[in-house]
C-alpha positions, 0 to 999 in steps of 0.5 A: 500499500502506498501513501497515494492509496486510500483505504477506508478505515473504520472511523473508530480505528482511525480516531484511535490511531490519530490519538495514539500518533498525536501522543507520540508526536507530543512525547517524541518531540517534547511539544508543549501541546495537549495531544488531544487538542491536535486537530486531525486535519490541521497541517503538521508543518508550517503554520499548523503544528509548526514542525520542521524537517528535523522534527520529521526525522525524529518523528519518523524514527519514533513511528518506526520504533512504535509501529514498524513503519519505515518512513524514508527521507527520500520518499516522494510521497512524504509531503502527502504522508505528513500533510496532517495527523489524519493522513499520517494516521492513515499511512501508519495504519495501512502499513504497520507491522501487526 
């Protein structure tokens, strides 16, 4: 499954993954934000959550450790994968090791 493929996840499963990832983001990046207040469709970078390329590398490592999903820095789909918490959650849920 690639980032461009969209698989419908049950809403409860997607919301659970979004919350898990929000908590991982806050913890891994030591953000001063409440994970539950991260808007699922808000941008992760720039004016959204304010992440940068170094944060993306740290987050990729944390996701790899937690979910077994490899996010490579040279992946052409990274822009789409990291667009928002929701897009990241879909990608991780569709590609994680079970």
